[in-house]
All heavy atoms as TSV, in Angstrom:
chain	resi	resn	atom	element	x	y	z
A	1	MET	N	N	-25.963	0.477	-31.340
A	1	MET	CA	C	-24.825	0.866	-30.545
A	1	MET	C	C	-24.375	-0.398	-29.776
A	1	MET	O	O	-25.188	-1.141	-29.241
A	1	MET	CB	C	-25.318	1.942	-29.572
A	1	MET	CG	C	-24.126	2.364	-28.657
A	1	MET	SD	S	-24.541	3.556	-27.393
A	1	MET	CE	C	-24.851	5.059	-28.474
A	2	ASP	N	N	-23.123	-0.555	-29.592
A	2	ASP	CA	C	-22.579	-1.745	-28.968
A	2	ASP	C	C	-22.474	-1.520	-27.483
A	2	ASP	O	O	-21.919	-0.500	-27.011
A	2	ASP	CB	C	-21.101	-2.005	-29.471
A	2	ASP	CG	C	-20.592	-3.349	-29.024
A	2	ASP	OD1	O	-21.420	-4.204	-28.663
A	2	ASP	OD2	O	-19.378	-3.504	-29.095
A	3	ASN	N	N	-23.097	-2.402	-26.775
A	3	ASN	CA	C	-23.073	-2.279	-25.249
A	3	ASN	C	C	-21.855	-3.047	-24.666
A	3	ASN	O	O	-21.630	-4.276	-24.881
A	3	ASN	CB	C	-24.337	-2.937	-24.737
A	3	ASN	CG	C	-24.598	-2.527	-23.243
A	3	ASN	OD1	O	-23.731	-1.972	-22.669
A	3	ASN	ND2	N	-25.719	-2.950	-22.696
A	4	TYR	N	N	-21.077	-2.383	-23.821
A	4	TYR	CA	C	-19.808	-3.003	-23.327
A	4	TYR	C	C	-20.104	-4.100	-22.448
A	4	TYR	O	O	-19.394	-5.142	-22.370
A	4	TYR	CB	C	-18.965	-1.847	-22.642
A	4	TYR	CG	C	-17.716	-2.413	-21.979
A	4	TYR	CD1	C	-16.691	-2.735	-22.757
A	4	TYR	CD2	C	-17.692	-2.548	-20.617
A	4	TYR	CE1	C	-15.500	-3.228	-22.149
A	4	TYR	CE2	C	-16.515	-3.019	-20.015
A	4	TYR	CZ	C	-15.489	-3.386	-20.847
A	4	TYR	OH	O	-14.290	-3.869	-20.275
A	5	SER	N	N	-21.140	-4.000	-21.622
A	5	SER	CA	C	-21.412	-5.067	-20.606
A	5	SER	C	C	-21.762	-6.400	-21.316
A	5	SER	O	O	-21.614	-7.438	-20.693
A	5	SER	CB	C	-22.553	-4.657	-19.690
A	5	SER	OG	O	-23.756	-4.523	-20.413
A	6	ASN	N	N	-22.330	-6.338	-22.506
A	6	ASN	CA	C	-22.597	-7.642	-23.181
A	6	ASN	C	C	-21.397	-8.241	-23.762
A	6	ASN	O	O	-21.448	-9.472	-24.074
A	6	ASN	CB	C	-23.594	-7.345	-24.277
A	6	ASN	CG	C	-24.987	-7.118	-23.722
A	6	ASN	OD1	O	-25.278	-7.405	-22.658
A	6	ASN	ND2	N	-25.803	-6.353	-24.496
A	7	ASN	N	N	-20.212	-7.551	-23.885
A	7	ASN	CA	C	-19.058	-8.216	-24.340
A	7	ASN	C	C	-18.270	-8.993	-23.249
A	7	ASN	O	O	-17.420	-9.789	-23.616
A	7	ASN	CB	C	-18.148	-7.066	-24.958
A	7	ASN	CG	C	-18.676	-6.479	-26.206
A	7	ASN	OD1	O	-19.525	-7.063	-26.860
A	7	ASN	ND2	N	-18.326	-5.239	-26.499
A	8	GLN	N	N	-18.539	-8.700	-22.038
A	8	GLN	CA	C	-17.841	-9.446	-20.943
A	8	GLN	C	C	-18.505	-10.785	-20.759
A	8	GLN	O	O	-19.656	-10.958	-20.914
A	8	GLN	CB	C	-17.941	-8.657	-19.600
A	8	GLN	CG	C	-17.359	-7.369	-19.647
A	8	GLN	CD	C	-17.509	-6.540	-18.313
A	8	GLN	OE1	O	-18.430	-6.872	-17.659
A	8	GLN	NE2	N	-16.720	-5.532	-18.171
A	9	PRO	N	N	-17.596	-11.739	-20.459
A	9	PRO	CA	C	-18.134	-13.079	-20.209
A	9	PRO	C	C	-19.118	-13.115	-18.987
A	9	PRO	O	O	-18.866	-12.419	-17.974
A	9	PRO	CB	C	-16.978	-13.960	-19.870
A	9	PRO	CG	C	-15.840	-13.187	-20.374
A	9	PRO	CD	C	-16.154	-11.722	-20.413
A	10	LYS	N	N	-20.179	-13.801	-19.090
A	10	LYS	CA	C	-21.220	-13.815	-18.013
A	10	LYS	C	C	-20.670	-14.386	-16.713
A	10	LYS	O	O	-20.974	-13.874	-15.620
A	10	LYS	CB	C	-22.500	-14.618	-18.414
A	10	LYS	CG	C	-23.564	-14.549	-17.465
A	10	LYS	CD	C	-24.805	-15.232	-17.977
A	10	LYS	CE	C	-25.926	-14.983	-16.872
A	10	LYS	NZ	N	-27.214	-15.249	-17.416
A	11	GLY	N	N	-19.832	-15.382	-16.775
A	11	GLY	CA	C	-19.267	-15.952	-15.592
A	11	GLY	C	C	-18.354	-14.978	-14.776
A	11	GLY	O	O	-18.374	-14.903	-13.568
A	12	MET	N	N	-17.602	-14.165	-15.549
A	12	MET	CA	C	-16.738	-13.198	-14.900
A	12	MET	C	C	-17.601	-12.003	-14.258
A	12	MET	O	O	-17.229	-11.630	-13.153
A	12	MET	CB	C	-15.774	-12.559	-15.894
A	12	MET	CG	C	-14.729	-11.735	-15.410
A	12	MET	SD	S	-13.746	-12.832	-14.255
A	12	MET	CE	C	-12.356	-11.847	-14.096
A	13	ARG	N	N	-18.620	-11.675	-14.863
A	13	ARG	CA	C	-19.534	-10.710	-14.264
A	13	ARG	C	C	-20.229	-11.163	-13.055
A	13	ARG	O	O	-20.233	-10.432	-12.011
A	13	ARG	CB	C	-20.641	-10.189	-15.305
A	13	ARG	CG	C	-20.134	-9.270	-16.270
A	13	ARG	CD	C	-21.224	-8.661	-17.014
A	13	ARG	NE	N	-22.370	-9.656	-17.314
A	13	ARG	CZ	C	-23.307	-9.542	-18.109
A	13	ARG	NH1	N	-23.324	-8.539	-18.950
A	13	ARG	NH2	N	-24.224	-10.513	-18.214
A	14	LEU	N	N	-20.529	-12.386	-12.988
A	14	LEU	CA	C	-21.186	-13.037	-11.881
A	14	LEU	C	C	-20.170	-13.218	-10.701
A	14	LEU	O	O	-20.506	-12.835	-9.542
A	14	LEU	CB	C	-21.728	-14.450	-12.228
A	14	LEU	CG	C	-22.389	-15.167	-11.061
A	14	LEU	CD1	C	-23.618	-14.466	-10.690
A	14	LEU	CD2	C	-22.740	-16.596	-11.524
A	15	ALA	N	N	-18.922	-13.575	-11.053
A	15	ALA	CA	C	-17.915	-13.732	-10.012
A	15	ALA	C	C	-17.543	-12.382	-9.388
A	15	ALA	O	O	-17.461	-12.243	-8.166
A	15	ALA	CB	C	-16.659	-14.417	-10.566
A	16	PHE	N	N	-17.476	-11.369	-10.294
A	16	PHE	CA	C	-17.101	-10.032	-9.763
A	16	PHE	C	C	-18.285	-9.495	-8.940
A	16	PHE	O	O	-18.090	-8.854	-7.845
A	16	PHE	CB	C	-16.839	-9.070	-10.944
A	16	PHE	CG	C	-16.449	-7.695	-10.462
A	16	PHE	CD1	C	-15.291	-7.462	-9.880
A	16	PHE	CD2	C	-17.395	-6.672	-10.662
A	16	PHE	CE1	C	-14.955	-6.179	-9.502
A	16	PHE	CE2	C	-17.088	-5.382	-10.234
A	16	PHE	CZ	C	-15.842	-5.104	-9.645
A	17	GLY	N	N	-19.465	-9.771	-9.248
A	17	GLY	CA	C	-20.728	-9.268	-8.510
A	17	GLY	C	C	-20.692	-9.892	-7.137
A	17	GLY	O	O	-20.949	-9.209	-6.197
A	18	ILE	N	N	-20.507	-11.197	-7.089
A	18	ILE	CA	C	-20.447	-11.856	-5.773
A	18	ILE	C	C	-19.288	-11.349	-4.906
A	18	ILE	O	O	-19.436	-11.178	-3.717
A	18	ILE	CB	C	-20.386	-13.445	-6.046
A	18	ILE	CG1	C	-21.667	-13.924	-6.667
A	18	ILE	CG2	C	-20.034	-14.178	-4.750
A	18	ILE	CD1	C	-21.545	-15.402	-7.108
A	19	PHE	N	N	-18.177	-11.214	-5.649
A	19	PHE	CA	C	-16.992	-10.656	-4.801
A	19	PHE	C	C	-17.326	-9.251	-4.137
A	19	PHE	O	O	-16.963	-8.980	-3.090
A	19	PHE	CB	C	-15.792	-10.606	-5.701
A	19	PHE	CG	C	-14.600	-9.892	-5.120
A	19	PHE	CD1	C	-13.866	-10.601	-4.188
A	19	PHE	CD2	C	-14.212	-8.672	-5.546
A	19	PHE	CE1	C	-12.813	-9.895	-3.598
A	19	PHE	CE2	C	-13.123	-8.023	-4.933
A	19	PHE	CZ	C	-12.401	-8.665	-3.929
A	20	MET	N	N	-17.967	-8.378	-5.029
A	20	MET	CA	C	-18.212	-7.133	-4.504
A	20	MET	C	C	-19.282	-7.070	-3.423
A	20	MET	O	O	-19.234	-6.230	-2.495
A	20	MET	CB	C	-18.660	-6.132	-5.653
A	20	MET	CG	C	-17.591	-5.806	-6.615
A	20	MET	SD	S	-16.118	-5.153	-5.807
A	20	MET	CE	C	-16.716	-3.640	-5.110
A	21	ILE	N	N	-20.221	-7.991	-3.501
A	21	ILE	CA	C	-21.239	-8.140	-2.380
A	21	ILE	C	C	-20.513	-8.549	-1.136
A	21	ILE	O	O	-20.834	-7.920	-0.064
A	21	ILE	CB	C	-22.307	-9.263	-2.775
A	21	ILE	CG1	C	-23.162	-8.684	-3.907
A	21	ILE	CG2	C	-23.133	-9.523	-1.581
A	21	ILE	CD1	C	-24.062	-9.751	-4.526
A	22	ILE	N	N	-19.588	-9.442	-1.158
A	22	ILE	CA	C	-18.870	-9.875	0.020
A	22	ILE	C	C	-18.056	-8.688	0.538
A	22	ILE	O	O	-18.060	-8.550	1.789
A	22	ILE	CB	C	-17.955	-11.051	-0.389
A	22	ILE	CG1	C	-18.819	-12.284	-0.629
A	22	ILE	CG2	C	-16.989	-11.340	0.751
A	22	ILE	CD1	C	-18.055	-13.484	-1.235
A	23	VAL	N	N	-17.395	-7.925	-0.362
A	23	VAL	CA	C	-16.557	-6.813	0.141
A	23	VAL	C	C	-17.468	-5.715	0.796
A	23	VAL	O	O	-17.120	-5.336	1.917
A	23	VAL	CB	C	-15.791	-6.176	-1.060
A	23	VAL	CG1	C	-15.209	-4.811	-0.747
A	23	VAL	CG2	C	-14.756	-7.165	-1.546
A	24	TYR	N	N	-18.572	-5.396	0.184
A	24	TYR	CA	C	-19.445	-4.331	0.804
A	24	TYR	C	C	-19.926	-4.762	2.164
A	24	TYR	O	O	-19.918	-3.954	3.151
A	24	TYR	CB	C	-20.690	-4.001	-0.084
A	24	TYR	CG	C	-20.363	-3.122	-1.268
A	24	TYR	CD1	C	-20.490	-3.470	-2.542
A	24	TYR	CD2	C	-19.745	-1.798	-0.931
A	24	TYR	CE1	C	-20.065	-2.728	-3.629
A	24	TYR	CE2	C	-19.364	-0.955	-2.038
A	24	TYR	CZ	C	-19.562	-1.403	-3.317
A	24	TYR	OH	O	-19.225	-0.581	-4.390
A	25	VAL	N	N	-20.412	-5.977	2.273
A	25	VAL	CA	C	-20.942	-6.442	3.575
A	25	VAL	C	C	-19.883	-6.607	4.534
A	25	VAL	O	O	-20.057	-6.205	5.712
A	25	VAL	CB	C	-21.771	-7.812	3.381
A	25	VAL	CG1	C	-22.161	-8.393	4.645
A	25	VAL	CG2	C	-22.964	-7.528	2.491
A	26	ALA	N	N	-18.696	-7.158	4.189
A	26	ALA	CA	C	-17.560	-7.256	5.153
A	26	ALA	C	C	-17.111	-5.927	5.603
A	26	ALA	O	O	-16.866	-5.720	6.838
A	26	ALA	CB	C	-16.480	-8.070	4.431
A	27	VAL	N	N	-16.913	-4.962	4.739
A	27	VAL	CA	C	-16.400	-3.681	5.188
A	27	VAL	C	C	-17.498	-2.928	6.018
A	27	VAL	O	O	-17.208	-2.278	6.982
A	27	VAL	CB	C	-16.073	-2.746	4.023
A	27	VAL	CG1	C	-15.656	-1.370	4.410
A	27	VAL	CG2	C	-14.809	-3.381	3.291
A	28	GLY	N	N	-18.771	-3.104	5.663
A	28	GLY	CA	C	-19.846	-2.631	6.567
A	28	GLY	C	C	-19.833	-3.214	7.938
A	28	GLY	O	O	-20.039	-2.499	8.925
A	29	ALA	N	N	-19.617	-4.548	8.044
A	29	ALA	CA	C	-19.546	-5.155	9.374
A	29	ALA	C	C	-18.331	-4.683	10.156
A	29	ALA	O	O	-18.409	-4.498	11.365
A	29	ALA	CB	C	-19.398	-6.703	9.132
A	30	LEU	N	N	-17.286	-4.361	9.467
A	30	LEU	CA	C	-16.057	-3.840	10.142
A	30	LEU	C	C	-16.366	-2.486	10.623
A	30	LEU	O	O	-15.856	-2.068	11.755
A	30	LEU	CB	C	-14.829	-3.852	9.172
A	30	LEU	CG	C	-14.321	-5.181	8.879
A	30	LEU	CD1	C	-13.191	-5.052	7.840
A	30	LEU	CD2	C	-13.717	-5.943	10.081
A	31	PHE	N	N	-17.070	-1.614	9.871
A	31	PHE	CA	C	-17.387	-0.336	10.360
A	31	PHE	C	C	-18.390	-0.376	11.605
A	31	PHE	O	O	-18.170	0.417	12.523
A	31	PHE	CB	C	-18.177	0.516	9.273
A	31	PHE	CG	C	-17.247	1.444	8.457
A	31	PHE	CD1	C	-16.822	0.978	7.244
A	31	PHE	CD2	C	-16.759	2.615	9.010
A	31	PHE	CE1	C	-15.918	1.789	6.501
A	31	PHE	CE2	C	-16.011	3.344	8.244
A	31	PHE	CZ	C	-15.518	3.001	6.913
A	32	ILE	N	N	-19.318	-1.290	11.539
A	32	ILE	CA	C	-20.215	-1.497	12.657
A	32	ILE	C	C	-19.473	-1.949	13.939
A	32	ILE	O	O	-19.761	-1.540	14.988
A	32	ILE	CB	C	-21.356	-2.458	12.280
A	32	ILE	CG1	C	-22.164	-1.844	11.250
A	32	ILE	CG2	C	-22.160	-2.921	13.494
A	32	ILE	CD1	C	-23.292	-2.711	10.655
A	33	ALA	N	N	-18.474	-2.841	13.700
A	33	ALA	CA	C	-17.705	-3.345	14.859
A	33	ALA	C	C	-16.628	-2.310	15.351
A	33	ALA	O	O	-15.915	-2.588	16.283
A	33	ALA	CB	C	-16.999	-4.643	14.489
A	34	ASP	N	N	-16.599	-1.196	14.617
A	34	ASP	CA	C	-15.656	-0.045	14.928
A	34	ASP	C	C	-14.200	-0.536	14.926
A	34	ASP	O	O	-13.402	-0.216	15.835
A	34	ASP	CB	C	-16.034	0.545	16.234
A	34	ASP	CG	C	-15.484	1.982	16.396
A	34	ASP	OD1	O	-15.229	2.627	15.406
A	34	ASP	OD2	O	-15.346	2.413	17.679
A	35	VAL	N	N	-13.834	-1.219	13.898
A	35	VAL	CA	C	-12.491	-1.726	13.746
A	35	VAL	C	C	-11.503	-0.615	13.285
A	35	VAL	O	O	-10.335	-0.603	13.568
A	35	VAL	CB	C	-12.466	-2.884	12.668
A	35	VAL	CG1	C	-10.905	-3.276	12.397
A	35	VAL	CG2	C	-13.161	-4.086	13.356
A	36	PHE	N	N	-12.090	0.393	12.685
A	36	PHE	CA	C	-11.289	1.461	12.036
A	36	PHE	C	C	-11.136	2.595	12.987
A	36	PHE	O	O	-10.465	3.661	12.613
A	36	PHE	CB	C	-11.969	1.984	10.756
A	36	PHE	CG	C	-12.118	1.022	9.775
A	36	PHE	CD1	C	-13.410	0.565	9.285
A	36	PHE	CD2	C	-11.094	0.396	9.119
A	36	PHE	CE1	C	-13.585	-0.407	8.419
A	36	PHE	CE2	C	-11.212	-0.607	8.161
A	36	PHE	CZ	C	-12.500	-0.971	7.725
A	37	ASN	N	N	-11.561	2.449	14.247
A	37	ASN	CA	C	-11.354	3.460	15.303
A	37	ASN	C	C	-11.666	4.911	14.964
A	37	ASN	O	O	-10.973	5.851	15.147
A	37	ASN	CB	C	-9.824	3.458	15.775
A	37	ASN	CG	C	-9.450	2.150	16.474
A	37	ASN	OD1	O	-10.343	1.498	17.141
A	37	ASN	ND2	N	-8.287	1.644	16.229
A	38	ILE	N	N	-12.900	5.050	14.425
A	38	ILE	CA	C	-13.452	6.344	14.173
A	38	ILE	C	C	-13.931	7.005	15.400
A	38	ILE	O	O	-14.578	6.327	16.114
A	38	ILE	CB	C	-14.562	6.233	13.047
A	38	ILE	CG1	C	-13.926	5.725	11.749
A	38	ILE	CG2	C	-15.176	7.577	12.852
A	38	ILE	CD1	C	-15.011	5.396	10.656
A	39	ASP	N	N	-13.655	8.256	15.635
A	39	ASP	CA	C	-13.981	8.961	16.870
A	39	ASP	C	C	-15.468	8.988	17.156
A	39	ASP	O	O	-15.930	8.727	18.273
A	39	ASP	CB	C	-13.476	10.351	16.929
A	39	ASP	CG	C	-11.930	10.355	17.004
A	39	ASP	OD1	O	-11.315	9.346	17.483
A	39	ASP	OD2	O	-11.265	11.362	16.470
A	40	ASN	N	N	-16.283	9.184	16.174
A	40	ASN	CA	C	-17.662	9.326	16.325
A	40	ASN	C	C	-18.314	7.960	15.973
A	40	ASN	O	O	-18.359	7.541	14.804
A	40	ASN	CB	C	-18.214	10.372	15.435
A	40	ASN	CG	C	-19.639	10.791	15.796
A	40	ASN	OD1	O	-20.342	9.989	16.402
A	40	ASN	ND2	N	-20.195	11.875	15.203
A	41	SER	N	N	-18.895	7.255	16.962
A	41	SER	CA	C	-19.414	5.940	16.704
A	41	SER	C	C	-20.773	5.946	15.817
A	41	SER	O	O	-21.092	4.980	15.228
A	41	SER	CB	C	-19.739	5.217	18.079
A	41	SER	OG	O	-20.613	5.869	18.815
A	42	ALA	N	N	-21.420	7.139	15.984
A	42	ALA	CA	C	-22.634	7.227	15.172
A	42	ALA	C	C	-22.294	7.221	13.637
A	42	ALA	O	O	-23.025	6.625	12.859
A	42	ALA	CB	C	-23.439	8.512	15.485
A	43	ILE	N	N	-21.229	7.856	13.244
A	43	ILE	CA	C	-20.829	7.856	11.890
A	43	ILE	C	C	-20.392	6.464	11.444
A	43	ILE	O	O	-20.746	6.067	10.354
A	43	ILE	CB	C	-19.653	8.928	11.676
A	43	ILE	CG1	C	-20.232	10.356	11.895
A	43	ILE	CG2	C	-19.036	8.815	10.296
A	43	ILE	CD1	C	-19.131	11.433	11.783
A	44	SER	N	N	-19.660	5.887	12.324
A	44	SER	CA	C	-19.248	4.506	12.036
A	44	SER	C	C	-20.425	3.575	11.796
A	44	SER	O	O	-20.414	2.724	10.924
A	44	SER	CB	C	-18.314	4.069	13.159
A	44	SER	OG	O	-17.872	2.741	12.806
A	45	MET	N	N	-21.332	3.611	12.643
A	45	MET	CA	C	-22.588	2.817	12.508
A	45	MET	C	C	-23.396	3.121	11.303
A	45	MET	O	O	-23.808	2.255	10.540
A	45	MET	CB	C	-23.489	2.927	13.767
A	45	MET	CG	C	-22.924	2.295	14.931
A	45	MET	SD	S	-22.994	0.495	14.813
A	45	MET	CE	C	-24.668	0.228	15.507
A	46	THR	N	N	-23.487	4.390	10.958
A	46	THR	CA	C	-24.250	4.806	9.818
A	46	THR	C	C	-23.612	4.309	8.500
A	46	THR	O	O	-24.245	3.786	7.633
A	46	THR	CB	C	-24.392	6.377	9.753
A	46	THR	OG1	O	-25.009	6.815	10.971
A	46	THR	CG2	C	-25.199	6.834	8.549
A	47	VAL	N	N	-22.237	4.572	8.439
A	47	VAL	CA	C	-21.633	3.999	7.209
A	47	VAL	C	C	-21.647	2.562	7.116
A	47	VAL	O	O	-21.789	1.966	6.077
A	47	VAL	CB	C	-20.114	4.535	7.280
A	47	VAL	CG1	C	-19.287	3.937	6.194
A	47	VAL	CG2	C	-20.053	6.044	7.100
A	48	GLY	N	N	-21.481	1.847	8.304
A	48	GLY	CA	C	-21.580	0.392	8.221
A	48	GLY	C	C	-22.967	-0.171	7.757
A	48	GLY	O	O	-23.013	-1.062	6.965
A	49	ILE	N	N	-23.924	0.521	8.282
A	49	ILE	CA	C	-25.345	0.038	7.907
A	49	ILE	C	C	-25.581	0.391	6.399
A	49	ILE	O	O	-26.146	-0.430	5.690
A	49	ILE	CB	C	-26.322	0.780	8.813
A	49	ILE	CG1	C	-26.270	0.187	10.198
A	49	ILE	CG2	C	-27.815	0.625	8.211
A	49	ILE	CD1	C	-27.127	0.915	11.261
A	50	ILE	N	N	-25.153	1.561	5.953
A	50	ILE	CA	C	-25.321	1.922	4.536
A	50	ILE	C	C	-24.549	0.877	3.627
A	50	ILE	O	O	-25.104	0.404	2.656
A	50	ILE	CB	C	-24.811	3.333	4.266
A	50	ILE	CG1	C	-25.825	4.343	4.930
A	50	ILE	CG2	C	-24.733	3.572	2.737
A	50	ILE	CD1	C	-25.324	5.744	4.829
A	51	LEU	N	N	-23.388	0.538	4.051
A	51	LEU	CA	C	-22.651	-0.384	3.186
A	51	LEU	C	C	-23.250	-1.785	3.234
A	51	LEU	O	O	-23.328	-2.472	2.206
A	51	LEU	CB	C	-21.159	-0.544	3.717
A	51	LEU	CG	C	-20.269	0.672	3.311
A	51	LEU	CD1	C	-18.962	0.531	4.036
A	51	LEU	CD2	C	-20.035	0.714	1.826
A	52	CYS	N	N	-23.735	-2.256	4.341
A	52	CYS	CA	C	-24.348	-3.531	4.410
A	52	CYS	C	C	-25.652	-3.530	3.654
A	52	CYS	O	O	-25.976	-4.517	2.910
A	52	CYS	CB	C	-24.700	-3.941	5.895
A	52	CYS	SG	S	-23.184	-4.410	6.797
A	53	VAL	N	N	-26.455	-2.492	3.763
A	53	VAL	CA	C	-27.673	-2.459	2.904
A	53	VAL	C	C	-27.445	-2.412	1.467
A	53	VAL	O	O	-28.083	-3.028	0.712
A	53	VAL	CB	C	-28.562	-1.213	3.365
A	53	VAL	CG1	C	-29.692	-0.947	2.433
A	53	VAL	CG2	C	-29.064	-1.373	4.812
A	54	TYR	N	N	-26.344	-1.655	1.050
A	54	TYR	CA	C	-26.003	-1.625	-0.364
A	54	TYR	C	C	-25.475	-2.933	-0.839
A	54	TYR	O	O	-25.795	-3.424	-2.001
A	54	TYR	CB	C	-24.945	-0.505	-0.638
A	54	TYR	CG	C	-24.645	-0.428	-2.027
A	54	TYR	CD1	C	-25.573	0.091	-2.985
A	54	TYR	CD2	C	-23.367	-0.748	-2.540
A	54	TYR	CE1	C	-25.258	0.198	-4.334
A	54	TYR	CE2	C	-23.046	-0.636	-3.921
A	54	TYR	CZ	C	-24.040	-0.174	-4.730
A	54	TYR	OH	O	-23.664	-0.007	-6.031
A	55	GLY	N	N	-24.808	-3.686	-0.008
A	55	GLY	CA	C	-24.403	-4.986	-0.405
A	55	GLY	C	C	-25.508	-5.950	-0.587
A	55	GLY	O	O	-25.521	-6.719	-1.512
A	56	VAL	N	N	-26.521	-5.848	0.280
A	56	VAL	CA	C	-27.760	-6.709	0.141
A	56	VAL	C	C	-28.453	-6.312	-1.119
A	56	VAL	O	O	-28.936	-7.114	-1.887
A	56	VAL	CB	C	-28.582	-6.573	1.393
A	56	VAL	CG1	C	-29.981	-7.230	1.146
A	56	VAL	CG2	C	-27.958	-7.178	2.562
A	57	TRP	N	N	-28.550	-4.971	-1.428
A	57	TRP	CA	C	-29.180	-4.585	-2.658
A	57	TRP	C	C	-28.527	-5.045	-3.880
A	57	TRP	O	O	-29.171	-5.463	-4.819
A	57	TRP	CB	C	-29.257	-2.981	-2.594
A	57	TRP	CG	C	-29.785	-2.429	-3.848
A	57	TRP	CD1	C	-29.016	-1.670	-4.751
A	57	TRP	CD2	C	-31.074	-2.493	-4.443
A	57	TRP	NE1	N	-29.904	-1.310	-5.806
A	57	TRP	CE2	C	-31.149	-1.780	-5.673
A	57	TRP	CE3	C	-32.224	-3.077	-4.009
A	57	TRP	CZ2	C	-32.256	-1.720	-6.459
A	57	TRP	CZ3	C	-33.419	-3.017	-4.773
A	57	TRP	CH2	C	-33.383	-2.262	-6.023
A	58	ARG	N	N	-27.161	-4.990	-3.905
A	58	ARG	CA	C	-26.399	-5.515	-5.081
A	58	ARG	C	C	-26.713	-7.032	-5.188
A	58	ARG	O	O	-26.815	-7.500	-6.240
A	58	ARG	CB	C	-24.963	-5.265	-4.870
A	58	ARG	CG	C	-24.578	-3.913	-5.238
A	58	ARG	CD	C	-23.106	-3.701	-5.303
A	58	ARG	NE	N	-22.556	-4.544	-6.362
A	58	ARG	CZ	C	-21.687	-4.115	-7.264
A	58	ARG	NH1	N	-21.260	-2.773	-7.330
A	58	ARG	NH2	N	-21.253	-4.903	-8.209
A	59	GLY	N	N	-26.760	-7.780	-4.085
A	59	GLY	CA	C	-27.148	-9.185	-4.107
A	59	GLY	C	C	-28.429	-9.396	-4.705
A	59	GLY	O	O	-28.640	-10.306	-5.551
A	60	TYR	N	N	-29.416	-8.568	-4.327
A	60	TYR	CA	C	-30.757	-8.670	-4.875
A	60	TYR	C	C	-30.773	-8.456	-6.372
A	60	TYR	O	O	-31.409	-9.215	-7.125
A	60	TYR	CB	C	-31.772	-7.720	-4.158
A	60	TYR	CG	C	-33.050	-7.672	-4.796
A	60	TYR	CD1	C	-33.998	-8.697	-4.706
A	60	TYR	CD2	C	-33.429	-6.579	-5.571
A	60	TYR	CE1	C	-35.288	-8.617	-5.284
A	60	TYR	CE2	C	-34.720	-6.447	-6.203
A	60	TYR	CZ	C	-35.643	-7.523	-5.972
A	60	TYR	OH	O	-36.855	-7.437	-6.638
A	61	ARG	N	N	-30.009	-7.415	-6.795
A	61	ARG	CA	C	-30.050	-7.108	-8.249
A	61	ARG	C	C	-29.272	-8.174	-8.995
A	61	ARG	O	O	-29.689	-8.599	-10.049
A	61	ARG	CB	C	-29.275	-5.784	-8.378
A	61	ARG	CG	C	-30.101	-4.608	-8.039
A	61	ARG	CD	C	-29.402	-3.269	-8.255
A	61	ARG	NE	N	-29.011	-3.238	-9.732
A	61	ARG	CZ	C	-28.020	-2.544	-10.175
A	61	ARG	NH1	N	-27.202	-1.861	-9.417
A	61	ARG	NH2	N	-27.708	-2.565	-11.517
A	62	LEU	N	N	-28.287	-8.808	-8.413
A	62	LEU	CA	C	-27.523	-9.885	-9.012
A	62	LEU	C	C	-28.419	-11.076	-9.201
A	62	LEU	O	O	-28.522	-11.736	-10.308
A	62	LEU	CB	C	-26.310	-10.144	-8.234
A	62	LEU	CG	C	-25.335	-11.155	-8.945
A	62	LEU	CD1	C	-24.716	-10.594	-10.209
A	62	LEU	CD2	C	-24.186	-11.537	-8.006
A	63	TYR	N	N	-29.177	-11.453	-8.085
A	63	TYR	CA	C	-30.156	-12.496	-8.143
A	63	TYR	C	C	-31.187	-12.349	-9.145
A	63	TYR	O	O	-31.582	-13.271	-9.830
A	63	TYR	CB	C	-30.745	-12.664	-6.818
A	63	TYR	CG	C	-31.800	-13.743	-6.683
A	63	TYR	CD1	C	-31.455	-15.095	-6.746
A	63	TYR	CD2	C	-33.139	-13.426	-6.584
A	63	TYR	CE1	C	-32.389	-16.097	-6.680
A	63	TYR	CE2	C	-34.118	-14.435	-6.484
A	63	TYR	CZ	C	-33.676	-15.747	-6.613
A	63	TYR	OH	O	-34.698	-16.792	-6.554
A	64	ARG	N	N	-31.752	-11.091	-9.298
A	64	ARG	CA	C	-32.795	-10.916	-10.212
A	64	ARG	C	C	-32.362	-10.642	-11.734
A	64	ARG	O	O	-33.122	-10.527	-12.544
A	64	ARG	CB	C	-33.615	-9.531	-9.849
A	64	ARG	CG	C	-34.338	-9.736	-8.465
A	64	ARG	CD	C	-35.492	-10.713	-8.588
A	64	ARG	NE	N	-36.455	-10.207	-9.541
A	64	ARG	CZ	C	-37.514	-10.820	-9.838
A	64	ARG	NH1	N	-37.805	-11.902	-9.254
A	64	ARG	NH2	N	-38.371	-10.273	-10.756
A	65	GLY	N	N	-31.000	-10.545	-11.829
A	65	GLY	CA	C	-30.465	-10.374	-13.130
A	65	GLY	C	C	-30.525	-8.952	-13.685
A	65	GLY	O	O	-30.468	-8.730	-14.869
A	66	MET	N	N	-30.584	-7.974	-12.727
A	66	MET	CA	C	-30.668	-6.550	-13.155
A	66	MET	C	C	-29.296	-5.915	-13.227
A	66	MET	O	O	-29.243	-4.656	-13.333
A	66	MET	CB	C	-31.581	-5.804	-12.156
A	66	MET	CG	C	-32.969	-6.238	-12.204
A	66	MET	SD	S	-34.043	-5.221	-11.164
A	66	MET	CE	C	-33.480	-5.575	-9.590
A	67	ASN	N	N	-28.279	-6.624	-13.155
A	67	ASN	CA	C	-26.898	-5.973	-13.124
A	67	ASN	C	C	-26.668	-5.653	-14.599
A	67	ASN	O	O	-25.957	-5.057	-15.130
A	67	ASN	CB	C	-25.855	-6.944	-12.668
A	67	ASN	CG	C	-25.811	-8.259	-13.416
A	67	ASN	OD1	O	-26.689	-8.537	-14.233
A	67	ASN	ND2	N	-24.817	-9.096	-13.207
């Protein structure tokens, strides 16, 4: 069976992975800083922490080559 991810250039996958890590951590930081003016600050903090942790997890997976 042909795997689609092996057909993509490795450099492009790496660049996209790094870009997505930056996006997840940046949006998480914006949620933590309450830039989006969500009424409940606990929800804003929770979503921000989850996004930051997920961004770090994706960075770890990218570093280990598990993408």
